[in-house]
TORNU-665836 format. One line per 4 residues: number of its first residue (from 1); their letters; for each residue y, z, x of N, C-alpha, C, O. Coordinates in steps of 0.001 Angstrom, whole numbers. Each point is the difference from the previous one (the first is absolute). Layout:
# TORNU-665836
NUM> A> Y,Z,X,Y,Z,X,Y,Z,X,Y,Z,X | ... .
***
This chain:
# TORNU-665836
1> MKIV> 1019,90716,115454,1288,685,-109,-127,1411,541,-913,739,-368 | 1834,-372,1241,-40,1304,636,576,1064,-921,996,-238,-683 | -1630,1429,663,450,1114,-831,584,1077,907,-674,501,900 | 1946,-150,-1151,685,1008,815,291,1200,-885,715,-139,-992 .
5> PTHP> -1245,1315,1318,288,1190,-810,1447,435,181,457,201,1125 | 265,-55,-2240,1402,431,50,218,1279,-766,1108,537,5 | -2124,-38,-660,118,1214,-798,-1386,618,-73,-988,-734,-34 | 880,2026,10,-1331,612,-26,-869,-502,-1136,-1222,-45,140 .
9> DQAQ> 1815,-331,-1257,-793,-423,-1161,128,-1489,-275,-479,-467,-1033 | 1118,-307,1936,257,-1400,-320,-150,-863,1229,485,359,1074 | -1151,-1495,-1213,-80,-999,1060,847,-1187,-417,44,-354,-1178 | 632,-265,2144,952,-1043,-323,-340,-1270,754,-171,42,1218 .
13> PVGM> 68,-1177,-1907,-326,-1264,654,1189,-542,771,1154,276,-331 | -1451,-1050,1363,1023,-613,831,-128,-1506,-120,-1111,-520,-105 | 2239,-192,120,-30,-1449,-61,959,-527,-1043,1068,567,-231 | -1479,-1700,-420,855,-656,-981,322,909,-1170,1119,-28,-512 .
17> TMLL> -2078,833,80,241,892,-1139,1089,1005,319,871,264,-829 | -919,308,2052,1021,962,395,1366,-667,137,1028,606,-303 | -1025,-1872,768,1260,-736,115,621,-196,-1378,1207,160,-177 | -2048,-509,-798,505,-190,-1362,492,1307,-605,919,1,-819 .
21> ASSR> -1531,1113,1220,330,1289,-602,1115,745,721,427,1059,-462 | 54,-1587,1581,946,762,813,1399,33,-607,387,-882,-767 | 357,1920,1130,1389,135,-451,887,-1070,618,964,-446,-622 | -1286,31,1848,775,-1060,632,-125,-1303,-787,975,-735,-153 .
25> STLV> -2176,455,-342,-187,-1192,-823,826,83,-1277,566,-991,-460 | -511,2197,-102,818,198,-1205,1455,-334,276,646,-683,-795 | -122,1167,1931,1395,-255,359,241,-1493,212,993,-552,-475 | -1910,-94,1191,149,-1439,252,-29,-788,-1308,785,-929,-192 .
29> LLVY> -1698,1307,-703,-117,-711,-1273,1211,225,-892,399,-902,-737 | 195,2097,792,1218,260,-773,1155,-866,509,791,-518,-788 | -700,367,2121,1023,-884,559,-274,-1445,-419,922,-740,-345 | -2192,347,378,-409,-1344,-427,405,-244,-1455,523,-1063,-336 .
33> LALS> -769,2060,-529,366,-122,-1420,1512,-120,-160,477,-816,-787 | 283,1630,1534,1459,-40,-98,535,-1374,417,872,-554,-670 | -1390,5,1771,432,-1326,446,-386,-1074,-1004,759,-942,-229 | -1934,1080,-370,-443,-974,-1008,925,9,-1210,308,-1051,-562 .
37> IIVF> 134,2249,159,913,103,-1142,1347,-648,328,584,-683,-841 | -93,897,2065,1277,-612,414,-102,-1522,-42,885,-670,-531 | -1973,124,1095,-200,-1458,-4,-204,-494,-1427,459,-1085,-357 | -1150,1883,-462,-296,-346,-1395,1281,-365,-749,30,-994,-726 .
41> YQLP> 1022,1787,897,1237,-228,-742,869,-1092,613,1029,-359,-572 | -1425,-173,1725,755,-1088,610,-575,-1376,-348,653,-1018,229 | -1855,982,-775,-681,-1265,-261,118,-394,-1466,265,850,-850 | -461,-2148,541,-30,-432,-1401,-1133,690,-742,-950,495,606 .
45> VEGR> 1068,-470,-1937,-985,714,-814,-1392,-574,182,-974,747,85 | 870,-2089,-24,-1316,-635,59,-726,369,1285,485,-272,1098 | -1643,889,-1242,-878,265,1130,313,1228,821,-762,330,909 | 1867,371,-1194,373,1120,859,-811,1257,-269,-44,892,847 .
49> YWLL> -604,-800,-2014,-694,1230,-379,-1187,297,913,-379,1158,173 | -204,-2196,405,-1165,214,855,356,749,1277,-890,484,699 | 2175,-382,-386,408,778,1173,-343,1477,-138,-258,676,996 | 254,-170,-2237,-190,1432,-220,-1463,409,-92,-326,1178,148 .
53> IPPV> -542,-2124,-388,-1406,357,-221,-669,559,1261,-633,1052,-89 | 741,-1706,1271,-696,547,1192,410,1422,353,-889,829,199 | 2205,-479,-105,322,1387,368,-441,1019,-1036,-396,1109,359 | 457,-1461,-1637,-423,931,-1046,-1499,260,87,-441,1147,-76 .
57> VLLM> -342,-2213,235,-1459,153,105,-374,807,1241,-874,864,-60 | 1535,-1143,1182,-307,719,1239,384,1481,-107,-703,856,537 | 1799,-547,-1219,374,1399,-192,-1022,728,-880,-297,1171,238 | -232,-1846,-1234,-1033,603,-842,-1246,297,836,-588,1076,-108 .
61> INFI> 196,-2042,942,-1170,205,855,258,1153,973,-882,823,246 | 2098,-772,303,372,1061,931,-116,1372,-654,-526,934,605 | 1007,-811,-1824,-45,1291,-698,-1436,401,-323,-396,1142,234 | -385,-2083,-772,-1391,303,-364,-800,380,1251,-822,915,-35 .
65> AAVA> 1072,-1624,1135,-702,317,1256,400,1377,506,-841,743,506 | 2125,-393,-637,459,1310,450,-654,1117,-796,-375,1032,558 | 237,-1240,-1877,-642,1019,-838,-1477,115,333,-536,1104,90 | -134,-2259,97,-1446,3,218,-392,481,1392,-985,721,157 .
69> VRGV> 1762,-1123,858,-388,269,1377,589,1302,519,-708,835,563 | 2034,-671,-760,672,1155,568,-61,1210,-919,142,1133,459 | -348,-1358,-1736,-93,1104,-949,1243,852,-57,-76,1200,-266 | 1259,-1827,521,1228,793,109,494,529,-1339,795,940,-37 .
73> MTSN> -1255,-1532,-1066,517,442,-1296,-1085,382,-995,301,353,-1141 | -1564,-421,1563,-1075,294,-937,26,1443,-484,-489,303,-1089 | 1059,584,1895,85,1405,-405,1291,316,-750,222,1138,-412 | 614,-2137,239,1282,180,-692,113,-1067,-1084,573,-1066,225 .
77> LPLM> -1124,1360,-1401,-53,-983,-1079,1388,-474,-448,184,-1208,-154 | 807,2094,-64,1326,-481,-416,610,-977,991,604,-995,-402 | -758,1271,1716,574,-891,1002,-709,-1350,-3,637,-1041,167 | -1948,1058,-354,-746,-1254,-43,376,-820,-1225,164,-1216,97 .
81> LFHF> -25,1877,-1266,396,-707,-1218,1417,-558,133,298,-1078,-513 | 570,1814,1203,1364,-487,236,-24,-1307,783,706,-946,-350 | -1509,887,1404,-64,-1217,798,-658,-1148,-760,412,-1152,135 | -1429,1461,-930,-592,-1040,-839,1040,-560,-969,58,-1208,-229 .
85> ALII> 758,2091,-335,1052,-441,-925,1000,-905,704,473,-976,-583 | -144,1299,1848,913,-849,756,-577,-1401,192,715,-996,-115 | -2002,929,407,-650,-1301,167,51,-786,-1308,295,-1195,-7 | -588,1880,-1099,33,-670,-1303,1411,-485,-316,165,-1074,-578 .
89> LVVL> 856,1850,948,1386,-419,-216,304,-1293,753,641,-904,-538 | -1104,822,1786,231,-1206,791,-716,-1190,-622,568,-1089,-82 | -1809,1283,-357,-767,-1086,-620,662,-448,-1295,126,-1197,-257 | 303,2168,-566,661,-353,-1260,1304,-749,258,324,-949,-714 .
93> SMLG> 414,1367,1718,1251,-687,331,-271,-1442,403,734,-907,-392 | -1780,699,1170,-349,-1353,405,-435,-838,-1200,406,-1154,-135 | -1235,1737,-738,-434,-727,-1189,1180,-308,-913,51,-1060,-624 | 905,1999,548,1190,-246,-795,799,-1183,519,503,-805,-783 .
97> QMSY> -382,696,2117,705,-1124,589,-744,-1314,-215,621,-1060,-76 | -1935,1123,-21,-791,-1207,-203,50,-497,-1443,-258,-1175,-261 | 592,2074,-687,-101,-369,-1421,1303,171,-778,5,-179,-1218 | 1099,520,1884,1239,298,-713,646,-1262,-555,-357,-1114,383 .
101> LKAT> 1308,1301,-1288,860,-1093,-480,1378,558,-295,130,1067,-599 | 894,-1786,1019,1384,291,-356,644,-1312,-418,-181,-1023,661 | 926,1049,-1750,600,-1230,-513,1194,347,-877,282,1173,-246 | 407,-2189,-219,1106,173,-929,-215,-902,-1209,-864,-878,-10 .
105> LELA> 1679,1126,-1003,-135,-729,-1262,1310,108,-747,649,1045,37 | -247,-2115,-719,1182,25,-855,-372,-482,-1395,-658,-1028,-158 | 1085,1781,-851,-252,-374,-1388,1278,138,-807,681,1023,73 | -356,-2052,-842,1115,100,-931,-427,848,-1196,-1193,209,-222 .
109> TNEE> 2152,269,-537,-307,777,-1197,-814,-856,-968,362,-1141,-290 | -1463,1703,-206,-946,-666,-903,-825,-1085,695,-642,-812,-667 | 657,794,1992,-844,-935,743,-1325,667,333,-42,1189,320 | -1045,-1963,-395,-1341,532,247,-420,-250,1436,227,-1077,552 .
113> FAGQ> -844,2088,44,-611,-149,1317,-1290,-786,-153,-853,351,-815 | 706,-1422,1604,-1162,-882,-128,-889,29,1236,-746,-949,241 | 810,2020,548,-909,158,1128,528,-488,1327,-701,105,1007 | 1935,-644,-963,539,-549,1240,1013,956,622,882,514,-689 .
117> LENV> -1013,-274,2015,903,867,738,773,-805,1039,-336,-1146,295 | 1380,1771,253,809,-636,1030,22,879,1251,-264,1200,-62 | 585,-1823,1193,131,728,1283,-1234,871,265,119,1183,316 | -1277,-1775,-448,-1257,747,99,-363,247,1456,-3,-915,824 .
121> RKGA> -305,2184,-523,-593,399,1273,-1274,766,-322,27,932,-803 | -1139,-1311,1416,-1259,645,-353,-945,26,1182,134,-769,951 | -1109,1692,-1038,-1020,109,1016,-1046,-1090,-121,-126,-655,-1034 | -625,475,2115,-990,-1081,36,-1096,183,-1033,-597,-985,-433 .
125> WHDY> 315,2218,25,-1087,253,-944,477,190,-1439,-788,367,-872 | 2049,-609,624,501,243,-1360,-558,-1032,-973,60,-1205,245 | -597,1697,-1343,-548,-845,-1066,972,60,-1181,25,985,-739 | 762,-2025,568,1072,5,-1008,-587,157,-1394,-904,-739,-392 .
129> GLND> 1428,1712,-355,-575,309,-1306,973,-29,-1147,-210,695,-994 | 1304,-1498,1094,1004,-27,-1062,76,-1339,-726,910,-218,-799 | -1847,-673,1067,70,-1326,-624,-37,62,-1524,638,-814,-667 | -1373,1766,115,-146,82,-1452,859,1100,-618,-104,256,-1199 .
133> VRFT> 936,388,1982,834,1088,-507,1240,-573,-681,635,-915,524 | -296,1453,-1685,1166,-445,-743,789,1212,-494,-568,919,-590 | 1864,-925,831,894,981,-596,1381,-623,-117,288,-1006,649 | 569,1599,-1476,1307,-578,-296,1107,997,295,-99,1176,-350 .
137> NLGF> 1149,-1653,994,1197,808,246,835,25,-1278,543,-1030,-401 | -434,2189,-241,744,121,-1250,1471,335,214,757,91,-967 | -346,93,2207,1397,337,276,108,1323,734,-981,735,115 | 2157,-436,375,190,1201,801,1370,613,-249,914,-643,-515 .
141> EINY> -806,1914,902,1275,709,-18,221,612,1383,-903,606,576 | 2110,-772,-59,355,594,1288,1295,772,-177,990,-542,-490 | -995,1795,884,1186,835,-75,718,9,1341,-628,53,1058 | 1954,-106,-1121,833,73,1197,963,1171,-134,552,248,-1072 .
145> HKGV> -358,467,2174,1009,1047,26,1354,-607,366,85,-1153,421 | 933,1925,-585,1353,-423,330,56,-518,1437,-529,629,916 | 1170,-1775,-733,55,-612,1317,-1119,-990,244,-245,-382,1144 | -447,-44,-2206,-1114,-958,74,-1097,522,916,-449,-695,912 .
149> KRNN> 26,1925,-1167,-1112,602,739,-1228,-12,-891,-55,676,-1028 | -924,-1458,1445,-1190,-221,-821,-819,1270,-148,-222,724,971 | -227,-456,-2198,-833,1166,-264,-1417,-459,-342,-612,-712,796 | 87,1086,-1923,-1388,-289,-333,-136,-1307,-789,942,-471,-636 .
153> TLNR> -2156,-94,705,-342,-1227,-720,-1114,295,-989,-968,687,324 | 1115,-1210,-1530,-1030,120,-1028,-347,-1401,-475,839,-691,-577 | -2074,274,818,-451,-1349,-334,-1166,84,-982,-994,679,258 | 1124,-1368,-1373,-1051,-7,-1021,-917,-1204,220,459,-1127,187 .
157> IALS> -1759,1395,-214,-1014,-1021,250,-983,-30,-1159,-472,1047,-442 | 160,-2242,-57,-1053,-183,-1009,-1252,-459,725,-12,-1055,634 | -1039,1853,-731,-1232,-248,748,-1129,-292,-968,-175,696,-1001 | -591,-1733,1311,-1155,-361,-826,-1256,594,611,-328,-295,1149 .
161> DADG> -390,1140,-1912,-1225,621,484,-1150,-1003,-17,149,-1127,-474 | -1302,1553,1001,-1164,-888,83,-467,-467,-1377,-498,-1117,-136 | 654,1964,-891,-429,-373,-1349,1089,-702,-792,-156,-239,-1198 | 1273,-98,1868,1074,-707,-671,1048,890,-635,969,-498,-574 .
165> TLSQ> -1144,1802,666,961,927,-595,1264,56,848,-64,136,1222 | 1220,-244,-1889,1273,66,691,506,1429,49,-55,719,-998 | 546,-307,2153,582,1326,148,1302,-138,785,169,-937,780 | 743,1876,-994,1286,-32,682,109,1189,936,-262,1136,-395 .
169> VEIG> 645,-1397,1629,158,1051,992,1396,-105,600,638,-1050,-63 | -175,2150,643,1296,36,662,-205,296,1480,-663,972,359 | 1232,-1809,492,-163,166,1435,1380,73,648,1019,-179,-667 | -995,443,1972,1266,100,720,-207,-130,1489,-1025,-506,455 .
173> DHVP> 2009,968,308,-84,-102,1463,-1097,879,575,-554,-312,1054 | 229,1415,-1738,-1006,935,504,-1147,210,-983,-914,779,271 | 955,-1460,-1401,-1070,76,-1008,-540,-1416,-184,604,-805,-708 | -1745,493,1345,-468,-1385,-10,-837,-356,-1224,-513,865,-710 .
177> LVIG> 397,-2172,493,-1021,-533,-883,-1261,-147,844,-10,-747,978 | -1054,1458,-1352,-1225,16,800,-1069,-854,-691,-381,261,-1141 | -88,-1276,1854,-1070,-867,-490,-1065,-35,1086,158,-671,1020 | -1256,1407,-1255,-991,158,1059,633,764,1149,528,1095,-192 .
181> HYRF> -581,-1675,1398,661,607,1155,1349,-664,282,629,297,1016 | -180,-1184,-1894,1304,-645,152,1069,858,-664,-197,524,-1096 | 1333,-391,1776,1119,774,-525,1255,-872,-13,393,-577,1014 | 226,500,-2202,1225,-779,-173,1169,976,-159,43,772,-958 .
185> YTSH> 901,-811,1895,1200,841,-53,1224,-882,-255,71,-1127,489 | 883,1644,-1250,1284,-686,-80,705,123,1354,-275,920,770 | 1172,-1844,-495,709,5,1276,1507,-38,-251,449,-31,-1146 | 321,34,2228,1452,-114,-113,410,-1420,-377,1150,-239,-370 .
189> NKGY> -2076,-691,461,287,-1392,-310,-21,-229,-1509,-1034,177,-644 | 2146,-560,99,85,-361,-1409,1283,-793,-181,879,27,862 | -768,-737,-1989,1201,-804,-186,-3,-724,-1319,-730,354,-927 | 1567,-1384,857,175,-774,-1231,-781,-1304,75,-211,-557,1077 .
193> APVF> -212,85,-2248,-812,-1213,-68,445,-856,-1184,-327,327,-1141 | 1063,-1413,1383,327,-934,-1074,-1269,-681,-526,-872,-397,774 | 786,270,-2087,-1161,-617,-640,399,-1393,-490,996,-157,-706 | -1781,-849,1087,286,-1387,-367,-1167,-591,-786,-1142,447,103 .
197> AWKA> 1474,-1472,-895,-1010,-853,-624,241,-1418,488,1124,-499,-49 | -2171,-142,515,109,-1368,519,-852,-933,-843,-1199,222,-171 | 1830,-1277,-358,-712,-1000,-794,184,-1351,670,1066,-613,-58 | -2158,166,707,51,-1296,668,165,-1114,-1031,-338,168,-1172 .
201> TQAK> 855,-1291,1619,335,-1101,-915,-1198,-459,-804,133,-248,-1198 | -1294,127,1809,-1188,-497,-684,-878,1111,-570,-1025,-276,-625 | 1418,1520,835,-840,1123,-453,239,300,-1478,1094,-208,-524 | -2149,705,-137,114,371,-1404,513,1429,-171,656,315,-993 .
205> QSVS> -956,545,1964,421,1393,-87,741,413,1267,-191,-578,1070 | 1029,1580,-1217,733,518,1143,-810,1099,683,-892,593,-607 | 1206,-331,1861,-654,1041,792,1053,1037,374,1069,-343,505 | -1386,1639,-761,950,1071,296,-397,723,1289,-1178,82,346 .
209> GSIH> 2164,428,338,-236,760,1216,1283,647,467,1079,-287,-518 | -1203,1162,1504,1169,696,519,66,-150,1512,-1016,-230,656 | 2211,359,-112,180,6,1450,535,1374,397,843,569,-693 | -1328,-52,1789,393,1333,451,1140,-125,995,-194,-452,1129 .
213> LPAY> 1373,852,-1553,1148,-1,894,-177,1101,1052,-817,901,-186 | 1578,-964,1297,-130,1042,1029,175,1401,-563,695,198,-996 | -1333,773,1646,-24,1384,-475,1418,515,-250,939,-309,733 | -820,1110,-1803,1299,542,-411,-108,1517,-118,-1003,481,-527 .
217> PTNE> 1977,298,987,1317,-399,516,63,-251,1500,1093,-172,540 | -2242,147,158,17,-243,1449,761,-1276,336,778,-37,954 | -1008,-1010,-1747,675,-1281,220,1005,-251,-1131,-23,-1042,-655 | 895,2017,450,946,-58,-1125,836,-1278,12,278,-564,-1059 .
221> YRQA> 119,106,2228,881,-1169,89,-743,-1269,426,626,-987,386 | -1943,1015,-456,-796,-1177,370,-1030,-296,-1087,-1177,-202,300 | 1610,176,-1554,-896,-237,-1124,-151,-1497,-267,430,-507,-1036 | -1043,-183,1981,-163,-1449,-114,-1201,-447,805,-369,630,992 .
225> LEWQ> -240,-1726,-1426,-1088,-612,766,-217,-1431,-472,438,-400,-1079 | -1132,-357,1928,-401,-1361,-358,-1466,11,-381,-808,650,663 | 459,-1353,-1711,-1391,-25,-449,-346,-1361,-573,874,-776,-388 | -2172,507,343,-488,-1276,-508,-575,185,-1392,-820,890,-225 .
229> IPGS> 1243,-1725,-707,-499,79,-1370,-1483,-345,-2,-375,-1070,479 | -493,1959,-1010,-1445,-267,8,-344,-1320,-698,524,-311,-1069 | -1410,-447,1696,-427,-1270,-585,959,-1141,250,-150,-1073,-584 | 1136,1284,1443,963,-1063,297,369,59,1476,-424,894,733 .
233> QLKI> 1221,-1862,-321,496,-23,1370,1447,476,78,642,-118,1043 | -132,653,-2146,1401,385,-67,231,1375,616,-691,964,-330 | 1663,-884,1221,403,1269,584,1417,327,-450,905,-827,111 | -722,2045,-622,1319,405,-457,376,1335,651,-860,808,347 .
237> WTQL> 2147,-610,-195,544,1243,546,561,808,-1151,785,-515,-797 | -1181,1790,699,386,844,-1133,653,1275,494,-504,657,911 | 1629,-313,-1518,706,1227,350,322,785,-1271,449,-563,-999 | -692,1888,1059,333,880,-1119,1401,559,208,298,583,1043 .
241> KIEQ> 548,-763,-2034,1356,549,25,76,1121,-1046,-67,-258,-1202 | 208,1500,1673,76,1160,-891,1464,276,-332,838,101,895 | -539,19,-2186,1379,118,-458,352,1417,-455,1030,203,-642 | -1871,775,965,262,1386,-374,-428,910,1139,-713,-428,908 .
245> DVLP> 1141,1667,-954,-323,960,1048,-1335,662,-313,-83,846,-891 | -962,-1226,1619,-1319,596,-209,-327,1029,1079,-1069,611,-29 | 1993,-413,990,-200,976,1072,1213,935,75,764,-63,963 | -578,923,-1959,1141,929,48,-170,1009,1128,-1068,590,162 .
249> LDRD> 2126,-397,614,-60,894,1156,341,1442,-339,-276,900,793 | 875,-664,-1963,541,1326,-311,-884,836,-921,424,1060,-462 | -1669,-1527,183,-850,749,-924,-1458,-409,181,-309,-992,661 | -588,1789,-1272,-1416,-372,-32,-186,-1163,-973,766,-149,-952 .
253> FQFT> -1789,-673,1196,-250,-1131,-904,-1437,-468,161,-728,475,873 | 329,-1411,-1724,-1328,-610,70,120,-1484,324,1002,-641,-318 | -2036,111,954,-86,-1445,250,-63,-713,-1348,-883,291,-807 | 1794,-1207,555,60,-695,-1288,187,-1493,213,428,-440,1067 .
257> LPQQ> -753,-331,-2091,262,-1430,8,1447,-241,-432,434,539,-1019 | 306,-1329,1766,1383,-292,-404,29,-883,-1248,-576,-1088,-6 | 1237,1549,-1035,121,-800,-1211,1035,-1108,172,-108,-1058,-621 | 1104,1299,1460,1042,-988,251,-264,-658,1356,232,590,1055 .
261> HHLV> -715,-1804,-1116,-332,-711,1230,-138,-1488,-309,-41,-401,-1163 | -28,-397,2198,-324,-1414,-147,-648,-482,1296,66,679,1025 | -684,-1839,-1077,-624,-596,1176,814,-1179,488,549,-765,-793 | -477,625,2106,577,-1183,621,-1153,-830,551,-791,480,812 .
265> IRYN> 706,-1732,-1262,-1077,-897,423,608,-1144,806,976,-627,-414 | -1576,374,1568,406,-1160,793,-1204,-931,139,-1072,395,458 | 1285,-1637,-868,-1054,-1011,103,636,-1274,545,938,-537,-589 | -1454,61,1716,625,-1099,738,1444,386,299,244,1016,651 .
269> DSRY> 702,-1800,-1109,1407,308,274,712,572,-1222,1228,84,-24 | -1994,307,-985,605,474,-1247,-124,1518,-113,-928,599,544 | 1866,10,-1250,28,1440,-226,56,263,-1496,774,-624,-725 | -1609,1563,272,-56,318,-1427,35,1511,-169,-416,746,886 .
273> ELKA> 915,-307,-2032,-39,1412,-374,-766,134,-1307,281,-699,-974 | -1258,1609,965,-856,179,-1169,31,1435,-483,-42,935,799 | 115,-764,-2102,-225,1292,-639,-1328,-65,-744,-569,-1077,-177 | 79,2239,-258,-1301,39,-682,-13,-960,-1181,887,38,-854 .
277> GDEL> -1910,-909,810,-126,-982,-1067,508,-1376,363,-297,-963,-707 | 1057,834,1792,535,-1308,399,-1089,-868,610,-946,491,615 | 1110,-1819,-807,-943,-975,537,691,-854,1050,1208,-234,-52 | -2014,-226,1010,500,-875,1054,-927,-1211,85,-1184,139,306 .
281> ELDQ> 1718,-1307,-572,-797,-1228,38,-7,-548,1422,1046,-322,564 | -2245,223,3,-167,-495,1362,-755,-1319,-15,-332,-525,-1063 | 62,-12,2264,-617,-1335,95,-1366,-67,-663,-338,-998,-635 | -451,2063,782,-1397,-58,-457,-295,891,-1205,-1162,159,-375 .
285> GILT> 2199,428,-240,-246,847,-1156,1194,877,-327,1111,-225,480 | -1365,1231,-1306,1055,901,-458,-343,1426,425,-1100,491,-250 | 2066,164,898,-152,1374,444,836,895,-906,1201,-216,-158 | -1845,1228,-440,686,912,-913,13,1401,595,-1038,530,396 .
289> YQGL> 2226,63,-338,105,1381,463,-214,919,-1201,818,28,-919 | -1927,728,932,-372,818,-1153,575,1410,46,156,628,-1048 | 157,-123,2209,550,1348,96,-381,655,1306,-674,-591,843 | 1117,1825,-694,-202,740,1246,-954,1165,-215,116,732,-983 .
293> TSWM> -1047,-565,1892,-886,1162,-15,-5,608,1408,827,-367,836 | -1737,1275,-578,-68,659,1306,-1376,-205,615,-950,-356,-697 | 843,578,1990,-1285,-42,683,-164,1255,850,982,574,471 | -2221,-158,-280,-323,1182,793,-931,-396,1143,-933,-782,-186 .
297> GYKV> 1199,1331,1362,-871,-215,1148,-956,1169,174,388,1157,-162 | -1620,-1454,486,-1045,1012,153,-566,-25,1410,-68,-1048,643 | -337,2222,-176,-770,123,1236,-1453,264,-397,-277,867,-829 | -635,-1613,1421,-1425,126,-326,-722,545,1224,173,-495,1114 .
301> DYDW> -985,1523,-1339,-677,675,1106,-1465,220,-369,-317,402,-1119 | -571,-670,2075,-1441,229,-192,-543,730,1213,142,-470,1129 | -762,1618,-1358,-659,741,1086,-1011,957,-635,360,1088,-449 | -1613,-1499,418,-1040,809,-639,-330,1249,812,-635,920,-516 .
305> TRPW> 1060,-877,1785,-343,1141,855,910,1206,-223,-294,1089,491 | 1391,-1265,-1221,1001,1073,-101,-582,1328,-497,211,1015,663 | -936,-962,-1797,-541,1305,-447,-1023,566,969,-95,1218,150 | -675,-2081,514,-990,482,959,677,555,1254,-470,977,583 .
309> LLAT> 1572,-1600,-172,765,527,1131,544,1388,-311,-31,894,846 | 530,-722,-2074,523,1305,-395,-1104,1051,3,180,1095,534 | -1323,-1430,-1134,-1110,965,-65,-502,348,1400,-250,1168,295 | 104,-2163,557,-485,247,1361,1000,831,799,-392,862,786 .
313> SLVA> 1680,-1120,-988,1023,783,689,-63,1465,-411,150,893,834 | -373,-648,-2124,-106,1378,-480,-1225,691,596,59,1176,360 | -1163,-1906,-259,-1204,564,617,265,341,1459,-398,1065,472 | 1075,-1971,251,307,238,1411,901,1230,169,-250,844,861 .
317> LFNL> 1287,-749,-1677,922,1132,105,-682,1317,-349,232,1021,647 | -1080,-1053,-1679,-702,1229,-395,-914,492,1119,-27,1192,307 | -720,-2109,298,-922,409,1063,739,410,1263,-472,876,725 | 1617,-1485,-440,795,427,1145,549,1406,-239,-4,838,902 .
321> FLHF> 476,-588,-2125,477,1340,-347,-1129,1027,124,203,1097,521 | -1402,-1467,-1011,-1136,906,60,-418,274,1449,-373,1120,348 | 442,-2153,483,-344,165,1420,916,1017,667,-479,907,681 | 1781,-1045,-866,935,933,636,-69,1387,-618,203,1001,688 .
325> LLKF> -491,-938,-1986,-143,1308,-640,-1171,764,607,124,1183,318 | -1257,-1857,-159,-1170,641,600,258,351,1467,-467,1029,489 | 1212,-1888,208,303,248,1397,883,1234,160,-221,821,890 | 1233,-696,-1769,895,1157,77,-729,1287,-374,218,1045,614 .
329> RKAE> -1070,-1124,-1607,-767,1194,-384,-924,442,1123,-169,1193,255 | -434,-2189,420,-877,330,1123,782,658,1122,-478,943,630 | 1701,-1449,-379,849,597,1040,417,1430,-363,34,878,862 | 281,-652,-2140,379,1349,-451,-1153,974,157,181,1138,433 .
333> NALT> -1386,-1611,-796,-1184,866,123,-273,333,1465,-445,1106,308 | 707,-2053,600,-230,256,1411,976,1044,549,-353,794,873 | 1589,-804,-1400,989,975,470,-280,1402,-510,318,989,660 | -926,-912,-1858,-289,1310,-554,-1368,509,457,-407,1098,-377 .
***
């Protein structure tokens, strides 16, 4: 390897090392990273994360080579720490994408979470850790301003600790239930849930459960759905008919369960109306309408890199501030 003197006190190697350490390589690799990110968001989740690994690794090598060979930042510690922090930010962002989870969940009042999520999106390296987690939705309060303008949500949760101790916490749209690195937030999705008991003809005991009608008041005039009775082949269409004003437009109010209501049930070609306590005899058993409750929708988020990203960002900003402070002081001293 040929040695070319470029500074009275420094000799600089020529070849592959200089190519890796050059500013042109940095520019090319940054463009490569930008294109990889664009393609990353156009591809399905499965397998796309490997697109980001080559440019990130090459940028790290480029930076380390620049420090070792060119010595451009060895005399400026704040600037060097700033660039190291930037590299760590990129690595943490990539690891976050490889291990993240986003999902949703719906629980009726007094229903227990049993470890199952819906609409799950996750990174290839995510290790699901909620199979043994249990908590119960105890109900919620939502305040509305005049004109049906949604304000804050207060949701009470009963959480079982590792030693079996029960504790009650209050969460909301911006105050999550935190379990490890998982965060459960309330969402705008919530509504009414009729509770039924089904007793099959040959069964000794009935089975209770609820169905979640479309979100309310978003779907104020579409409070109906078709569902299949668990353990049977029977499909019924159910509609909630509210007989009172639960959305007053002229004042503030809270989300409440309508006391005056009934259900419309359609099965085959027949139509039935049920109030709380009414029974409906079907081909394979008896369906009892027990009453109306509510359900809450949750957003679930997992990202273990979040606190590290914040800490690294603060380190980067501090060292950048220190770099410019020292630079300005040096300039002032030169003028005087």
